[in-house]
C-alpha positions as CSV (number, residue, x, y, z in Angstrom):
1,X,17.8,22.1,-83.1
2,X,18.3,22.9,-79.2
3,X,21.1,25.3,-78.5
4,X,22.4,25.8,-74.7
5,X,22.8,29.2,-73.9
6,X,23.5,31.0,-70.5
7,X,22.5,28.1,-68.8
8,X,19.1,27.7,-70.9
9,X,17.9,25.0,-72.9
10,X,16.0,26.4,-75.8
11,X,14.1,24.8,-78.5
12,X,14.3,26.2,-82.1
13,X,11.6,24.1,-83.5
14,X,8.1,25.7,-83.6
15,X,4.8,23.8,-83.7
16,X,6.7,20.3,-83.4
17,X,6.7,17.9,-80.4
18,X,10.0,17.4,-79.1
19,X,11.7,15.5,-76.1
20,X,14.9,15.5,-74.8
21,X,16.5,12.5,-72.7
22,X,19.1,13.9,-69.8
23,X,21.8,11.1,-69.3
24,X,23.1,12.9,-66.4
25,X,22.4,15.3,-63.9
26,X,24.5,18.3,-63.9
27,X,24.9,21.1,-61.4
28,X,25.9,24.2,-63.3
29,X,24.0,27.0,-61.9
30,X,20.0,27.5,-62.1
31,X,18.4,26.7,-65.6
32,X,15.2,27.6,-66.9
33,X,13.0,25.4,-69.2
34,X,10.2,27.4,-71.3
35,X,7.7,25.7,-73.8
36,X,5.8,27.4,-76.2
37,X,2.2,28.3,-74.8
38,X,-0.1,25.6,-75.1
39,X,2.5,22.7,-74.9
40,X,2.9,20.6,-71.9
41,X,6.2,20.1,-70.2
42,X,6.8,16.1,-68.9
43,X,9.4,15.2,-66.7
44,X,9.7,11.7,-66.7
45,X,12.3,9.3,-65.7
46,X,13.5,6.5,-63.1
47,X,15.4,8.8,-60.8
48,X,14.5,10.9,-58.0
49,X,13.2,14.6,-58.6
50,X,14.4,16.5,-55.4
51,X,13.4,19.9,-56.1
52,X,11.6,22.2,-58.5
53,X,11.0,25.7,-58.1
54,X,9.3,28.2,-60.5
55,X,5.9,29.0,-61.5
56,X,3.5,26.7,-63.6
57,X,0.7,28.4,-65.5
58,X,-0.8,25.1,-66.6
59,X,-1.7,21.7,-64.9
60,X,1.1,19.6,-62.9
61,X,0.7,16.1,-62.4
62,X,2.6,13.7,-59.8
63,X,2.2,10.2,-60.9
64,X,0.0,10.8,-63.4
65,X,0.5,11.9,-67.4
66,X,-2.7,13.7,-67.4
67,X,-3.4,16.0,-64.6
68,X,-7.1,17.5,-64.7
69,X,-6.5,20.0,-62.2
70,X,-3.7,22.6,-61.3
71,X,-2.3,20.0,-58.9
72,X,-3.3,16.3,-59.0
73,X,-1.3,13.6,-56.9
74,X,-1.7,9.9,-57.1
75,X,-0.5,8.2,-54.3
76,X,0.8,8.8,-51.0
77,X,2.7,12.1,-49.5
78,X,5.2,11.0,-47.1
79,X,7.8,13.2,-45.4
80,X,10.1,9.9,-44.8
81,X,11.3,10.4,-41.5
82,X,12.7,14.0,-42.0
83,X,9.8,16.3,-40.6
84,X,8.5,15.7,-36.9
85,X,5.2,16.3,-35.3
86,X,4.7,16.2,-31.3
87,X,1.9,14.2,-30.5
88,X,-0.3,13.8,-26.7
89,X,0.6,10.6,-25.1
90,X,-2.0,8.7,-23.1
91,X,-0.1,9.6,-19.9
92,X,2.6,11.4,-18.7
93,X,5.0,8.5,-17.9
94,X,8.5,7.5,-18.9
95,X,8.0,5.8,-22.3
96,X,10.9,3.6,-23.2
97,X,9.9,1.7,-26.5
98,X,7.4,1.2,-29.1
99,X,6.5,-1.3,-31.5
100,X,3.8,-1.9,-34.7
101,X,1.8,-4.9,-35.2
102,X,-1.2,-5.8,-36.4
103,X,-2.7,-2.4,-37.3
104,X,-1.7,-1.0,-33.6
105,X,1.3,0.9,-32.3
106,X,2.0,-0.1,-28.7
107,X,4.3,1.9,-26.3
108,X,5.7,0.4,-22.7
109,X,7.0,2.4,-19.8
110,X,8.9,2.0,-16.6
111,X,6.7,4.2,-14.6
112,X,2.8,4.5,-13.7
113,X,0.7,2.4,-11.8
114,X,-1.2,-0.3,-13.6
115,X,-1.2,2.0,-17.0
116,X,2.3,1.4,-18.3
117,X,1.1,0.7,-21.7
118,X,-0.5,2.8,-24.4
119,X,-1.7,2.0,-27.6
120,X,-2.5,3.9,-30.9
121,X,-4.3,2.8,-34.3
122,X,-2.2,5.7,-36.1
123,X,0.2,6.9,-33.7
124,X,-1.6,10.2,-33.3
125,X,-4.4,9.4,-30.7
126,X,-3.2,7.3,-27.7
127,X,-5.1,5.1,-24.9
128,X,-3.9,4.0,-21.7
129,X,-3.9,0.2,-21.3
130,X,-3.9,-2.1,-18.0
131,X,-0.4,-3.4,-17.5
132,X,-0.7,-6.9,-15.7
133,X,2.5,-6.1,-13.6
134,X,4.3,-2.7,-12.8
135,X,7.8,-3.8,-14.0
136,X,10.2,-1.4,-15.7
137,X,9.4,-2.1,-19.3
138,X,12.4,-1.9,-21.3
139,X,11.4,-3.1,-24.8
140,X,8.1,-4.5,-26.9
141,X,8.1,-6.4,-30.2
142,X,5.4,-8.0,-32.6
143,X,5.8,-11.4,-34.1
144,X,3.8,-14.5,-34.7
145,X,0.3,-12.6,-34.0
146,X,1.5,-11.8,-30.5
147,X,2.9,-8.8,-28.9
148,X,5.7,-9.5,-26.3
149,X,7.5,-7.3,-23.7
150,X,10.5,-7.3,-21.4
151,X,11.5,-5.6,-18.3
152,X,14.8,-5.2,-16.8
153,X,13.3,-5.7,-13.2
154,X,10.8,-7.6,-11.2
155,X,9.4,-11.3,-10.6
156,X,7.4,-11.5,-13.9
157,X,9.8,-9.8,-16.4
158,X,7.6,-10.7,-19.4
159,X,4.2,-9.9,-20.6
160,X,2.4,-10.9,-23.7
161,X,-0.7,-9.9,-25.5
162,X,-2.8,-11.0,-28.9
163,X,-4.3,-7.7,-29.5
164,X,-2.1,-5.1,-27.6
165,X,-4.9,-4.1,-25.3
166,X,-5.2,-7.2,-22.9
167,X,-1.7,-8.3,-21.3
168,X,-0.8,-11.3,-19.4
169,X,2.4,-11.6,-17.2
170,X,5.0,-14.3,-18.0
171,X,7.8,-15.6,-16.0
172,X,11.0,-15.6,-17.6
173,X,14.1,-17.5,-17.2
174,X,16.0,-15.2,-14.9
175,X,15.6,-11.7,-12.9
176,X,18.2,-10.2,-15.2
177,X,17.8,-6.6,-16.5
178,X,16.2,-7.6,-20.2
179,X,16.8,-4.8,-22.4
180,X,15.8,-5.8,-25.9
181,X,13.4,-8.6,-27.7
182,X,13.4,-9.1,-31.3
183,X,11.5,-11.7,-33.5
184,X,13.0,-13.6,-36.4
185,X,13.0,-17.3,-37.8
186,X,9.9,-18.2,-35.7
187,X,11.5,-17.4,-32.6
188,X,11.2,-14.4,-29.9
189,X,14.9,-13.5,-28.6
190,X,15.6,-11.2,-25.6
191,X,19.2,-10.1,-24.4
192,X,20.2,-8.6,-21.1
193,X,22.7,-6.2,-19.7
194,X,23.3,-8.1,-16.1
195,X,23.4,-12.1,-15.1
196,X,25.7,-15.1,-15.5
197,X,25.8,-17.0,-18.3
198,X,22.2,-16.8,-19.0
199,X,21.9,-13.2,-20.7
200,X,20.2,-14.6,-23.6
201,X,16.7,-16.2,-23.6
202,X,14.2,-17.5,-26.4
203,X,10.9,-18.4,-26.8
204,X,8.7,-19.8,-29.9
205,X,5.4,-18.3,-28.4
206,X,6.4,-15.4,-26.1
207,X,5.2,-17.5,-23.2
208,X,7.6,-20.5,-22.4
209,X,11.2,-19.1,-22.4
210,X,14.5,-20.8,-22.5
211,X,17.9,-19.8,-21.1
212,X,20.6,-19.5,-23.7
213,X,24.5,-18.7,-22.9
214,X,25.8,-15.4,-24.5
215,X,29.1,-15.3,-26.3
216,X,30.7,-13.1,-23.5
217,X,29.6,-11.5,-20.4
218,X,28.9,-8.0,-21.6
219,X,25.9,-5.6,-21.2
220,X,24.0,-6.5,-23.9
221,X,21.6,-3.5,-24.8
222,X,20.2,-4.6,-28.1
223,X,19.3,-7.4,-30.5
224,X,18.1,-7.5,-34.1
225,X,17.4,-10.5,-36.9
226,X,18.0,-9.9,-40.5
227,X,19.2,-12.2,-43.6
228,X,19.2,-15.3,-41.6
229,X,21.1,-14.0,-38.7
230,X,20.2,-12.4,-35.1
231,X,22.9,-9.9,-34.1
232,X,23.0,-8.4,-30.8
233,X,25.3,-5.1,-29.6
234,X,26.6,-4.2,-26.2
235,X,27.9,-1.6,-24.3
236,X,31.1,-1.8,-22.0
237,X,33.8,-4.5,-22.6
238,X,36.7,-4.4,-24.8
239,X,36.3,-5.3,-28.3
240,X,33.9,-7.9,-29.2
241,X,31.1,-5.8,-28.5
242,X,29.0,-7.6,-31.2
243,X,27.8,-11.1,-31.1
244,X,25.9,-13.3,-33.6
245,X,23.9,-16.6,-34.1
246,X,22.0,-18.3,-37.0
247,X,19.3,-19.6,-34.7
248,X,19.3,-17.4,-31.7
249,X,20.2,-20.6,-29.5
250,X,24.4,-20.7,-30.1
251,X,26.0,-17.1,-30.2
252,X,29.4,-16.2,-31.6
253,X,31.6,-13.1,-30.3
254,X,32.4,-10.7,-33.3
255,X,34.7,-7.7,-33.1
256,X,32.9,-4.2,-33.2
257,X,34.5,-1.5,-35.2
258,X,35.4,0.4,-32.1
259,X,34.6,-0.1,-28.4
260,X,31.6,2.4,-28.4
261,X,28.8,2.0,-26.2
262,X,26.5,0.7,-28.9
263,X,23.2,0.8,-27.7
264,X,20.9,-0.2,-30.6
265,X,21.1,-2.3,-34.3
266,X,18.9,-2.4,-36.8
267,X,18.8,-4.3,-40.3
268,X,17.6,-2.8,-43.6
269,X,18.2,-2.6,-47.1
270,X,20.8,-5.5,-46.7
271,X,22.9,-3.8,-43.9
272,X,22.9,-4.1,-40.4
273,X,23.3,-0.7,-38.8
274,X,24.4,-0.1,-34.9
275,X,24.3,3.5,-33.2
276,X,26.3,4.3,-30.3
277,X,25.8,6.5,-27.4
278,X,28.7,8.7,-25.7
279,X,30.9,8.3,-28.7
280,X,32.8,10.7,-30.6
281,X,30.9,11.6,-34.0
282,X,33.1,9.6,-35.9
283,X,32.5,6.4,-33.7
284,X,28.8,6.7,-33.4
285,X,27.7,4.6,-36.4
286,X,29.1,1.1,-37.5
287,X,27.7,-1.0,-40.5
288,X,27.9,-4.5,-41.7
289,X,26.5,-6.3,-44.4
290,X,26.9,-9.9,-42.8
291,X,27.0,-8.9,-39.1
292,X,30.4,-10.1,-38.8
293,X,32.6,-7.5,-40.4
294,X,31.9,-4.1,-39.2
295,X,33.0,-0.5,-40.5
296,X,32.9,2.8,-38.6
297,X,30.5,5.7,-40.1
298,X,30.1,9.1,-38.8
299,X,27.1,10.1,-37.3
300,X,25.3,13.3,-38.0
301,X,26.5,14.3,-34.4
302,X,27.8,12.9,-31.3
303,X,24.6,12.9,-29.3
304,X,23.6,9.6,-27.0
305,X,22.0,7.8,-30.0
306,X,19.5,5.7,-28.5
307,X,17.5,3.7,-31.1
308,X,17.9,3.0,-34.8
309,X,15.2,1.5,-37.4
310,X,14.7,0.9,-41.0
311,X,11.6,2.0,-42.8
312,X,10.3,3.1,-46.0
313,X,13.9,3.1,-47.6
314,X,15.4,5.2,-44.6
315,X,17.3,4.7,-41.5
316,X,16.3,6.9,-38.9
317,X,17.8,7.4,-35.5
318,X,16.9,9.3,-32.2
319,X,18.8,10.3,-29.3
320,X,18.2,11.5,-25.6
321,X,20.5,14.8,-26.0
322,X,21.1,17.4,-28.2
323,X,19.9,20.8,-29.3
324,X,17.3,20.7,-32.2
325,X,19.2,17.5,-33.7
326,X,17.9,14.5,-31.9
327,X,16.8,12.9,-35.2
328,X,19.2,11.9,-37.9
329,X,18.4,10.0,-41.3
330,X,20.5,8.1,-43.9
331,X,19.2,6.4,-47.3
332,X,22.0,3.9,-46.9
333,X,23.4,3.7,-43.2
334,X,26.4,5.5,-44.4
335,X,25.8,9.4,-45.1
336,X,23.9,10.8,-42.1
337,X,21.8,14.1,-41.9
338,X,20.4,15.8,-38.8
339,X,17.0,16.3,-38.5
340,X,14.9,18.6,-36.3
341,X,13.0,16.9,-33.5
342,X,9.6,18.1,-32.5
343,X,10.3,18.6,-28.8
344,X,13.6,18.6,-26.6
345,X,12.8,15.0,-24.8
346,X,15.0,12.2,-24.4
347,X,13.7,10.1,-27.4
348,X,14.1,6.5,-26.4
349,X,12.1,4.3,-28.3
350,X,11.2,4.2,-32.1
351,X,9.4,2.3,-34.7
352,X,8.0,2.0,-38.2
353,X,4.7,0.8,-39.5
354,X,1.8,1.8,-41.7
355,X,4.1,4.4,-43.4
356,X,4.7,6.7,-40.4
357,X,7.6,6.8,-38.0
358,X,6.5,6.9,-34.2
359,X,9.1,7.8,-31.4
360,X,8.4,8.0,-27.6
361,X,10.5,9.9,-24.7
362,X,11.2,9.0,-21.2
363,X,10.9,12.4,-20.4
364,X,8.5,15.2,-21.1
365,X,4.9,15.9,-19.9
366,X,2.0,14.8,-22.5
367,X,4.2,15.5,-25.5
368,X,6.3,12.4,-24.9
369,X,5.3,11.1,-28.6
370,X,6.2,12.5,-32.1
371,X,5.9,11.3,-35.5
372,X,6.8,11.5,-39.0
373,X,5.3,10.4,-42.3
374,X,2.0,11.1,-44.1
375,X,1.1,14.7,-44.7
376,X,-1.2,16.6,-42.7
377,X,-3.7,18.1,-44.7
378,X,-5.4,21.1,-43.0
379,X,-7.4,22.3,-45.6
380,X,-8.4,21.0,-49.4
381,X,-9.9,23.8,-51.6
382,X,-12.7,23.4,-53.9
383,X,-12.5,21.1,-56.7
384,X,-9.3,19.6,-55.6
385,X,-8.9,15.8,-56.3
386,X,-7.3,13.6,-53.7
387,X,-6.5,9.9,-55.1
388,X,-4.9,7.1,-53.4
389,X,-4.6,6.8,-49.6
390,X,-5.1,9.9,-47.2
391,X,-4.8,10.4,-43.6
392,X,-6.0,13.9,-42.6
393,X,-4.5,14.9,-39.1
394,X,-6.2,17.9,-37.4
395,X,-9.0,20.0,-38.7
396,X,-10.4,19.5,-42.0
397,X,-11.8,23.0,-43.2
398,X,-14.2,22.4,-46.3
399,X,-15.5,25.1,-48.2
400,X,-18.3,23.6,-50.5
401,X,-19.6,20.1,-50.8
402,X,-17.9,17.0,-49.6
403,X,-18.4,13.4,-51.2
404,X,-16.9,10.6,-49.5
405,X,-16.9,7.4,-51.8
406,X,-15.9,4.3,-51.1
407,X,-15.5,2.4,-47.5
408,X,-13.7,4.2,-44.4
409,X,-14.2,4.9,-40.8
410,X,-14.0,8.0,-38.6
411,X,-12.2,7.6,-35.3
412,X,-13.0,10.9,-33.9
413,X,-16.3,13.0,-33.6
414,X,-17.6,14.6,-36.8
415,X,-19.1,17.9,-35.7
416,X,-21.6,19.1,-38.7
417,X,-21.7,22.8,-39.6
418,X,-24.9,24.9,-38.6
419,X,-27.6,24.9,-41.3
420,X,-30.4,23.2,-42.8
421,X,-29.8,19.5,-44.1
422,X,-31.8,18.3,-46.9
423,X,-30.1,15.3,-48.1
424,X,-26.4,16.9,-48.9
425,X,-24.8,15.2,-45.2
426,X,-24.5,11.8,-46.2
427,X,-22.7,9.1,-43.8
428,X,-22.3,5.4,-44.9
429,X,-24.3,6.1,-48.2
430,X,-27.3,7.0,-46.2
431,X,-28.8,11.0,-46.3
432,X,-29.6,12.4,-43.2
433,X,-33.1,13.6,-43.6
434,X,-36.5,12.5,-42.9
435,X,-35.6,8.9,-44.0
436,X,-33.2,8.7,-41.1
437,X,-29.7,7.3,-40.9
438,X,-28.0,4.2,-39.6
439,X,-24.8,4.0,-38.0
440,X,-22.7,1.4,-35.8
441,X,-21.8,3.7,-33.1
442,X,-20.8,7.2,-32.2
443,X,-22.9,10.3,-31.8
444,X,-24.4,12.9,-34.6
445,X,-23.6,16.7,-33.0
446,X,-25.4,19.5,-34.2
447,X,-28.3,18.1,-36.0
448,X,-31.7,19.8,-35.8
449,X,-33.9,18.5,-33.3
450,X,-37.6,18.3,-34.8
451,X,-40.7,16.2,-34.9
452,X,-39.6,14.6,-38.3
453,X,-36.7,13.4,-37.7
454,X,-35.5,9.6,-37.3
455,X,-32.9,7.7,-36.3
456,X,-32.1,4.1,-36.4
457,X,-29.1,3.2,-34.2
458,X,-27.6,0.1,-34.7
459,X,-25.3,-2.0,-32.4
460,X,-24.7,-5.3,-33.7
461,X,-27.9,-7.2,-34.0
462,X,-29.9,-4.8,-31.6
463,X,-31.8,-1.9,-33.2
464,X,-33.3,1.3,-31.7
465,X,-35.8,2.6,-33.9
466,X,-37.9,6.0,-33.2
467,X,-37.0,9.8,-32.2
468,X,-33.9,10.0,-30.6
469,X,-32.6,13.5,-29.2
470,X,-28.9,13.8,-29.0
471,X,-27.7,16.9,-27.1
472,X,-24.2,15.8,-26.6
473,X,-25.6,13.2,-23.7
474,X,-26.1,9.9,-25.5
475,X,-23.7,7.2,-26.9
476,X,-24.3,4.1,-28.5
477,X,-21.8,1.6,-27.3
478,X,-20.7,-1.9,-28.0
479,X,-22.5,-3.1,-24.9
480,X,-25.7,-0.8,-25.1
481,X,-26.8,2.9,-24.3
482,X,-24.3,5.1,-22.2
483,X,-25.6,8.3,-20.8
484,X,-23.8,11.0,-18.3
485,X,-23.4,10.4,-14.5
486,X,-25.9,13.1,-13.6
487,X,-27.0,14.0,-9.9
488,X,-30.0,14.0,-8.1
489,X,-31.1,17.4,-9.3
490,X,-30.2,16.8,-13.1
491,X,-30.2,13.0,-13.8
492,X,-28.5,11.3,-16.6
493,X,-31.5,9.6,-18.0
494,X,-34.5,12.2,-17.4
495,X,-37.9,12.5,-18.6
496,X,-39.4,15.1,-21.0
497,X,-40.8,17.9,-19.0
498,X,-39.3,16.6,-15.9
499,X,-35.7,16.9,-16.1
500,X,-35.3,16.6,-12.4
501,X,-36.6,12.8,-12.1
502,X,-34.9,9.8,-13.3
503,X,-31.8,7.5,-13.2
504,X,-28.3,9.1,-12.1
505,X,-24.9,7.6,-10.7
506,X,-24.3,8.5,-7.4
507,X,-20.8,7.3,-7.2
508,X,-19.0,4.1,-8.7
509,X,-20.8,1.3,-9.0
510,X,-24.1,2.9,-7.5
511,X,-27.3,3.9,-9.1
512,X,-29.8,6.4,-7.8
513,X,-33.6,6.9,-8.7
514,X,-34.7,10.7,-8.0
515,X,-37.8,12.4,-8.4
516,X,-38.3,16.2,-7.9
517,X,-34.6,16.4,-7.6
518,X,-34.6,14.1,-4.5
519,X,-33.0,10.7,-4.3
520,X,-35.6,8.5,-3.3
521,X,-33.7,5.2,-4.1
522,X,-30.1,3.9,-4.0
523,X,-28.6,0.3,-5.5
524,X,-25.3,-0.4,-4.7
525,X,-23.5,-3.7,-5.3
526,X,-24.5,-5.5,-1.9
527,X,-27.4,-3.3,-0.9
528,X,-30.5,-1.1,-1.6
529,X,-30.9,1.9,0.5
530,X,-34.6,3.2,0.4
531,X,-35.3,6.6,1.7
532,X,-39.0,6.9,1.3
533,X,-41.8,4.4,2.8
534,X,-42.5,1.5,0.5
535,X,-46.0,0.7,-0.1
536,X,-46.9,-2.8,-1.6
537,X,-50.0,-4.1,-3.1
538,X,-52.1,-6.3,-1.1
539,X,-50.8,-10.0,-1.8
540,X,-52.6,-13.0,-2.0
541,X,-51.9,-14.4,1.4
542,X,-49.4,-16.5,3.1
543,X,-48.3,-18.6,-0.3
544,X,-47.2,-15.5,-1.9
545,X,-45.9,-13.0,0.6
546,X,-45.3,-9.4,-0.5
547,X,-41.4,-9.7,0.8
548,X,-39.6,-12.7,0.1
549,X,-36.4,-14.1,-0.7
550,X,-34.9,-14.3,-4.3
551,X,-34.8,-18.0,-4.0
552,X,-37.6,-18.8,-1.5
553,X,-40.7,-16.8,-2.6
554,X,-43.4,-18.4,-0.4
555,X,-41.4,-17.3,2.7
556,X,-41.7,-13.9,3.9
557,X,-44.2,-10.9,5.0
558,X,-47.5,-10.3,3.9
559,X,-50.6,-8.4,4.7
560,X,-53.9,-9.6,5.9
561,X,-55.7,-6.6,6.5
562,X,-57.5,-5.1,9.3
563,X,-54.1,-3.8,10.5
564,X,-52.8,-7.5,10.4
565,X,-49.3,-8.1,9.5
566,X,-48.3,-11.8,8.8
567,X,-45.4,-14.0,8.4
568,X,-45.3,-17.1,6.5
569,X,-42.7,-19.9,5.9
570,X,-43.1,-22.5,3.2
571,X,-46.4,-21.1,2.2
572,X,-47.8,-21.4,5.6
573,X,-48.8,-18.7,8.1
574,X,-46.7,-18.6,10.9
575,X,-46.9,-15.5,12.9
576,X,-49.8,-12.9,13.0
577,X,-49.0,-9.4,14.5
578,X,-52.2,-7.2,14.9
579,X,-53.1,-3.6,16.4
580,X,-55.3,-2.6,19.3
581,X,-58.3,-4.4,19.2
582,X,-60.1,-7.1,21.6
583,X,-60.1,-10.0,19.2
584,X,-56.7,-10.0,17.5
585,X,-54.4,-7.9,19.9
586,X,-50.9,-8.8,20.3
587,X,-48.8,-11.5,18.4
588,X,-50.3,-14.8,17.2
589,X,-48.0,-17.7,16.6
590,X,-49.0,-21.1,14.5
591,X,-46.8,-23.6,15.7
592,X,-44.2,-23.9,18.9
593,X,-42.5,-20.4,20.3
594,X,-38.8,-20.9,20.8
595,X,-37.4,-18.4,23.0
596,X,-33.6,-17.6,23.7
597,X,-33.4,-15.0,26.3
598,X,-36.2,-13.1,28.2
599,X,-39.7,-12.6,27.2
600,X,-40.4,-8.9,28.7
601,X,-43.2,-6.6,27.6
602,X,-44.7,-3.0,29.5
603,X,-46.8,-4.6,32.1
604,X,-49.7,-2.7,30.9
605,X,-53.2,-3.7,29.8
606,X,-52.4,-5.8,27.0
607,X,-49.3,-7.6,28.3
608,X,-50.5,-11.1,27.5
609,X,-48.8,-14.5,26.3
610,X,-51.7,-16.4,24.6
611,X,-50.5,-20.1,24.2
612,X,-52.6,-23.1,23.5
613,X,-54.3,-25.6,26.0
614,X,-52.0,-28.3,25.7
615,X,-52.3,-31.9,27.1
616,X,-50.4,-33.7,29.5
617,X,-48.2,-35.3,26.9
618,X,-47.8,-32.3,24.9
619,X,-47.5,-29.1,27.3
620,X,-48.3,-25.7,26.0
621,X,-45.2,-24.5,27.6
622,X,-41.9,-26.9,27.7
623,X,-38.2,-26.5,28.4
624,X,-35.6,-26.9,25.8
625,X,-34.8,-30.5,25.4
626,X,-38.1,-31.9,27.1
627,X,-41.2,-31.8,25.3
628,X,-43.5,-33.8,27.8
629,X,-42.5,-31.6,30.9
630,X,-44.0,-28.4,31.3
631,X,-47.4,-26.4,31.9
632,X,-50.7,-26.8,30.3
633,X,-54.4,-25.9,30.6
634,X,-56.4,-29.3,31.2
635,X,-59.9,-27.5,31.5
636,X,-61.5,-23.9,32.5
637,X,-59.9,-22.3,35.5
638,X,-57.2,-25.0,35.7
639,X,-53.5,-25.0,35.2
640,X,-51.6,-28.2,35.3
641,X,-47.9,-29.4,35.5
642,X,-46.6,-32.3,33.7
643,X,-43.6,-34.4,34.2
644,X,-42.5,-37.0,31.7
645,X,-46.1,-36.8,30.3
646,X,-48.1,-37.3,33.6
647,X,-50.2,-34.9,35.0
648,X,-48.1,-34.1,38.3
649,X,-49.8,-31.0,40.0
650,X,-53.1,-29.3,39.0
651,X,-54.2,-25.9,40.4
652,X,-58.0,-25.1,40.3
653,X,-60.0,-22.3,42.1
654,X,-63.4,-24.2,42.9
655,X,-65.4,-25.4,46.3
656,X,-63.0,-28.4,46.3
657,X,-59.5,-28.6,46.0
658,X,-57.1,-25.4,45.4
659,X,-54.0,-27.6,44.8
660,X,-53.9,-31.4,44.1
661,X,-50.9,-33.4,44.0
662,X,-51.5,-36.2,41.8
663,X,-48.2,-38.3,41.8
664,X,-45.3,-38.3,44.0
665,X,-44.9,-36.5,47.3
666,X,-45.5,-32.8,48.4
667,X,-42.5,-31.2,50.1
668,X,-42.1,-27.9,51.6
669,X,-39.4,-25.4,53.0
670,X,-38.6,-26.2,56.3
671,X,-38.1,-22.7,57.2
672,X,-41.5,-22.4,59.4
673,X,-39.8,-23.5,62.9
674,X,-41.8,-21.6,65.2
675,X,-45.7,-21.5,66.1
676,X,-46.0,-17.9,64.6
677,X,-44.7,-18.8,61.1
678,X,-46.2,-22.2,60.0
679,X,-44.9,-23.7,57.1
680,X,-48.4,-25.0,55.7
681,X,-51.1,-22.5,56.7
682,X,-54.4,-21.2,56.2
683,X,-54.5,-18.4,53.2
684,X,-55.8,-15.7,55.8
685,X,-53.4,-16.5,58.9
686,X,-49.6,-17.7,58.6
687,X,-49.8,-18.4,62.4
688,X,-52.5,-21.2,62.1
689,X,-51.3,-24.5,60.5
690,X,-48.4,-26.9,60.5
691,X,-44.8,-26.0,61.6
692,X,-41.5,-28.0,62.2
693,X,-39.7,-27.1,65.2
694,X,-36.7,-29.6,64.7
695,X,-35.5,-32.4,62.7
696,X,-38.0,-35.3,62.8
697,X,-40.8,-33.3,64.4
698,X,-44.1,-31.6,63.1
699,X,-46.2,-29.1,65.4
700,X,-49.6,-27.7,65.3
701,X,-50.2,-24.0,66.0
702,X,-53.2,-22.0,66.2
703,X,-53.3,-18.3,66.3
704,X,-49.6,-18.4,67.1
705,X,-50.0,-21.0,70.0
706,X,-48.5,-24.5,69.8
707,X,-51.3,-27.0,70.7
708,X,-49.2,-30.4,69.7
709,X,-45.9,-31.6,68.8
710,X,-45.4,-35.0,67.5
711,X,-41.8,-36.5,67.3
712,X,-40.2,-40.0,66.9
713,X,-40.4,-40.7,70.4
714,X,-44.2,-39.4,70.7
715,X,-46.6,-42.4,71.3
716,X,-49.1,-43.0,68.9
717,X,-52.7,-41.4,69.7
């Protein structure tokens, strides 16, 4: 027998199990359900349990009928878009939109320099990515295995990426203000708020685009796909601020429920929902089951609502204004409730993915992201059992042992507490002890540095086994080992017992070698700078010189010994340079010496030019372009001049001839015209010899006195 008294439901049957089925929910004040000690209370049903208050002395299970602890939860715990948390963005930019696909959140911006993209695997930790062009990116979507973003300015208003990280700029159909892009029915569709009859463009792959005519020349701000229909909404114009298309190509204008500035539209749970900005509260939302017939709904406030999405059974909208109420939610698109935003930013982009809502703003500093979804677990007490999927945001404080079973990964650093680890710390199923540890990447901080611990750091197929000292300075990355930049006095890669000798990064793209804290050698992208003398082992000779070209190893400089330096070409000695000694003094050249300019010396004791003897057909000193005309050395004490391969003149110091003209004639300067200045004279006296007093005359002078003049009219004697 059950009796209702003063709002209580009491059982008069003792020691007998009983159940009560409530066909309807009643709201008639507070109620109390009391069970006999030791008897469990099971709340079951297909409806929702919105709130439970009171004290439970026994175990409580959610998602299970047999809780083994005080509180056991099976399944994910979700805040469902009602509670929001501020997150740090990768850069302080104007973030306009965000999308989710392939396990990644991607946000785009209309500001910044080559960094107008950021990505996150969880909506919390964000990384800047390089944008291929600094356009005003307005919208991004994921579909058909590719991310596609559109911009409202620029020569290249489209960019695509297969992974959200590496992007390629694409050419659109027109330089319109493209505001929104969506994907459905195997087609990407983008709409613009400017242009002529070309405010729609479509693409099957996000790369090649085709212009389409819109239903009316309005400022189309958004487009979505649902239930086999593309639906777009506009800002401005009278009526018909909606257009629909079954294929994204042919569009039909539809009447909107009101002439509000409809900024976004979404589809979910069999309903199209559009939100507006700058409208009275009763005209901020319109809904339609088919995209054609629309009904006005009253929003939570008259804010400027920018985005609306559907996820996890909930419509969520965000706005750029308001006071603590820049979010509103609705389970059906009709009845809306204000929610408190994390930060008073101009929230402009919104998406849902992987059980979490993510919003981005085009104002604020580094707090331009907020999320709502899976619960943050800040503390797990002893003996709590967590089943199902869990994501932990923030710090995890643990008292007692922690056992992680199954597969998983850590996207952030793990800092071990101080203490002694035997085999209680386990990573990837392998205890950290003298047996070692194997890990794919990352660093282990806080582990004891002793002589017995070994680690095997595995990166792909390359393994580095042995003793590794980790002091926040060593990372195993996908391409190798990363070390700190360091300096000449404290290099990033140093030696045990000599910490100021090793490798460091001088500046970007430069590596330095330092010893004793002083830089000795710097390697850049185009040169090697040596700051100390370079000593080489003596080479085997001209065939293998010490200094050579990378592509010509038998040409270069080598050392012969005995203070002699040699140059070789093609493995053959060509030039030798020696010190000051009698036999090898100066520069020796094997082969021809080609000189451009002047050969000059100090005119000192050893100012010599030593050349081969040569022959009349191959003189030792020749002229450019004529190899058989020049000077040579026919015999000891002789110097000869060759012309055209023949000896023309020979000079010698002997009892015989001093000058021999062996071919042709010898001409002299006609300057000697007086008896005191002969043209051909004795070496001792210039006034004794032959002179030329006038044209066609020759005279003989002795001691400055003319003795004979012979002319063309003088008789032969």
